[in-house]
N, C-alpha and C positions, 0 to 999 in steps of 0.2 A: 565249572567255575568255582574257584576257591574264594571265599569271603573271610579273610583273616582280619579281625578287628585290630586297629592301631590303638595301643593303650599308652597314652601319655596324660599328663595333668590337664593339658588343654583339651584333648578329645573327650576325656571323662567329664569335664566341666560343660563342654558343648552338648554332650548327651542329655544333660538335664533340660536343655531347650529343644530337644527333638532332632538334633543333628548328629549323625553317627559317621565315623570314619573307618574305612576298610582298606586293606591292601589287596589289590587284584592284579591279574595278569595284564601286561601291557597291551595285549591284543583285544581285550574286552572293550565293548562300546558302552555308551551311556544307557541305551535301551536294554541291553543285555544285563547290565548291573541292576537297573530298576526292576526288571522282570525277576532276576535271581533273588533280590532282597524280599520282594513281595511274596514270592513262592516259599522261601525258606522260613521267614519270620511271620508270615500272615499279617502284614501291615500294608498301609497305603503310602506309597512314596510320592511326594510332590515335586522334588527337584533332585538332580544329581549333578555334582560338579566333580571334575577330575583334574589331576595334575600328574605329569610324569616326573618322577623324582630321579635325578641322576645318581648312578652308582658311585659310591665313595672309593677313593684310592686307599690302598693299604700296602704295607711292606711285609715281605715274607722271606723265609730262608736265611741261611748263614750270611749271604752277601747282601741281604736287605733289598732284594729286587722288588720293584714296584709292580702292582697289579691293580685291577679295578673290579669292583663288584658290579653285578648286573643292574640295569635300570629297573625301576618298578613304578607302578601306577597307584596313586592314592585316590580313592573315591569318597567324597563327602556326600552323604545321603540325608536329605531332609524329609521327615515324616509329616503326615497330616496332623492337625491339632488334636491333642488328647491321646495320641498313640505313643507307645514306648516299647523298647526292646531291652532285655536284660542280657547284654552281650559282655559286659564287664564284670559280672558277678557281684554287683553292689548290693 
């Protein structure tokens, strides 16, 4: 399972409160996300929220034909009080 951190102004601000956002595969479940984060980062996860983000449309080629990117899943992970991860390199 790949845990790719989502790096935006909002997610970096939420990380200060103990909530981290990752991009994961659409097929991964909440228990698998919790288990993966706890194993990789050695922290205690208290909650996992997920959202399937629809792929965006884009235009390509000489004729400007339209196509769509793949859907992806966003996982917001809340850690136990007093625990932190340094995933944004701050």
